[in-house]
C-alpha positions in Angstrom: 66.2 -120.4 -55.5 63.3 -121.9 -53.2 62.1 -124.0 -55.7 65.4 -125.8 -56.4 65.2 -126.5 -52.6 61.7 -127.8 -52.8 62.7 -130.1 -56.1 65.8 -131.4 -54.2 63.8 -132.3 -51.2 61.3 -133.9 -53.1 63.5 -136.0 -55.0 65.6 -137.0 -51.4 62.3 -138.1 -50.5 60.6 -139.9 -53.4 64.4 -142.1 -53.6 64.1 -142.7 -50.3 60.7 -144.4 -50.7 59.0 -141.6 -48.2 55.5 -139.9 -49.0 54.6 -136.6 -47.7 51.1 -137.7 -46.6 49.7 -134.3 -47.2 52.0 -132.8 -44.8 52.8 -129.8 -47.3 48.8 -129.1 -47.8 49.2 -129.0 -43.8 52.1 -127.0 -43.8 50.5 -124.2 -46.2 47.8 -123.8 -43.5 49.8 -123.2 -40.8 51.9 -120.7 -42.7 48.5 -118.8 -43.6 47.7 -119.0 -39.8 51.2 -117.1 -39.3 50.6 -114.7 -42.0 47.4 -113.7 -41.0 46.9 -114.0 -37.6 50.3 -114.4 -36.1 49.7 -118.0 -34.9 53.8 -119.0 -35.4 53.6 -121.6 -32.9 51.9 -124.7 -34.6 54.0 -123.7 -37.7 56.9 -123.9 -35.6 56.1 -127.4 -34.4 55.4 -128.6 -37.7 58.4 -127.4 -39.1 60.4 -129.3 -36.3 58.3 -132.5 -37.0 59.4 -132.2 -40.6 63.0 -131.6 -39.7 63.2 -134.4 -37.6 61.1 -136.6 -40.2 62.9 -135.8 -42.9 66.3 -134.2 -42.6 67.9 -136.8 -41.0 68.8 -137.9 -44.8 71.2 -135.0 -44.5 74.1 -134.2 -42.3 73.1 -133.3 -38.6 74.0 -129.5 -38.2 72.7 -126.2 -38.6 73.6 -125.4 -42.4 71.7 -128.6 -43.4 68.9 -127.9 -41.2 68.5 -124.4 -42.4 68.4 -125.6 -46.2 66.0 -127.9 -45.3 63.7 -125.7 -43.6 64.2 -123.0 -46.4 63.2 -125.5 -49.1 59.8 -126.8 -47.0 59.1 -122.8 -46.7 59.4 -121.7 -49.7 56.3 -123.6 -50.6 53.7 -120.8 -49.8 51.5 -117.9 -51.1 52.2 -115.9 -48.5 56.2 -115.1 -48.2 59.2 -115.1 -49.9 61.7 -116.9 -48.0 65.0 -114.7 -47.9 68.0 -116.7 -46.5 71.0 -115.5 -44.6 73.2 -115.3 -48.3 70.5 -113.2 -49.8 70.5 -110.4 -47.0 74.2 -110.8 -46.2 76.3 -111.7 -43.7 75.4 -111.6 -40.0 71.7 -111.4 -41.1 69.2 -114.1 -39.4 69.2 -117.7 -41.1 65.8 -117.2 -42.4 63.4 -113.9 -42.9 59.7 -114.3 -44.3 58.8 -111.3 -46.2 55.5 -110.9 -47.6 55.3 -111.5 -51.4 54.8 -108.4 -53.3 51.5 -109.7 -54.8 48.1 -107.7 -55.0 45.5 -108.2 -51.9 48.4 -110.4 -49.9 46.7 -110.5 -46.6 50.1 -111.3 -44.6 49.9 -108.9 -41.3 53.2 -110.9 -39.8 56.9 -111.1 -40.9 59.1 -113.2 -39.5 62.8 -113.3 -38.6 63.8 -116.9 -37.9 67.6 -117.5 -36.2 68.2 -121.3 -35.8 70.6 -122.7 -33.7 72.0 -126.3 -33.3 72.7 -127.8 -29.7 75.8 -130.2 -29.4 75.4 -133.5 -27.7 77.1 -132.0 -24.8 74.9 -128.9 -23.8 72.6 -130.0 -21.1 70.1 -127.0 -21.9 69.4 -124.7 -24.4 69.6 -121.7 -22.7 72.7 -120.4 -23.8 71.6 -120.9 -27.4 68.4 -118.8 -26.8 70.2 -116.0 -25.6 72.4 -116.0 -28.4 69.6 -116.3 -30.8 67.7 -113.6 -29.1 70.7 -111.6 -29.1 71.4 -111.7 -32.5 67.6 -111.2 -33.4 67.9 -107.6 -31.3 70.9 -106.8 -33.8 69.1 -107.5 -36.7 65.8 -105.7 -35.9 68.0 -102.6 -35.4 69.6 -102.7 -38.9 68.5 -99.8 -40.9 67.9 -102.4 -44.1 64.7 -103.8 -42.1 63.6 -100.2 -41.5 63.7 -99.3 -45.2 61.8 -102.5 -46.6 58.3 -100.9 -47.5 56.9 -104.9 -47.4 58.0 -105.5 -44.0 56.6 -101.8 -43.2 53.3 -103.0 -43.8 53.7 -105.9 -41.5 54.3 -106.7 -37.9 57.8 -108.4 -37.5 58.1 -111.1 -35.2 61.7 -112.5 -34.0 61.8 -116.4 -33.5 64.3 -118.8 -32.5 64.4 -122.5 -33.2 66.8 -124.5 -31.4 67.8 -128.2 -32.8 69.6 -131.1 -31.3 69.9 -134.2 -33.6 67.0 -133.1 -35.9 64.4 -132.6 -33.2 63.1 -129.1 -32.2 63.9 -128.7 -28.7 63.0 -125.0 -28.0 61.1 -122.3 -29.7 60.2 -119.2 -28.8 59.8 -115.2 -29.6 62.4 -113.1 -28.6 61.7 -110.3 -26.1 62.7 -106.9 -28.2 
């Protein structure tokens, strides 16, 4: 499914005359750093930049931002990208699970909750609290505890808050 997202994204970019200018290579490096070293902040910043730059081609709401980010994230050597649909209702927007490949060096997995702020909201505080509350529920779920791929890594719960395709808040939820 991830390849379909990427193919769609690349087709839209090509039709609009945009060029990724090596951004996918940079993204791959940042995904590697997040997987092996747990350095998620540069990856979150780059995802925010890509979303701002390219996702304005789509509607300005959480489902479209989620689809765009899944398409971008699926192109990596470390993770399978499990969206909410594959995990079931009530699960996080994106779960990065280490690929079941020999010698995968990923030491970290990520639960990512996306939030979209409306134009009237003054600060992202309410969305951050909502995202962290949801992430705490997901981490407590037995399905995650029973995953052998996740058991081999440190699971990091992250939130990304967007407004008008701009990443305005990111963070690791305290659990």
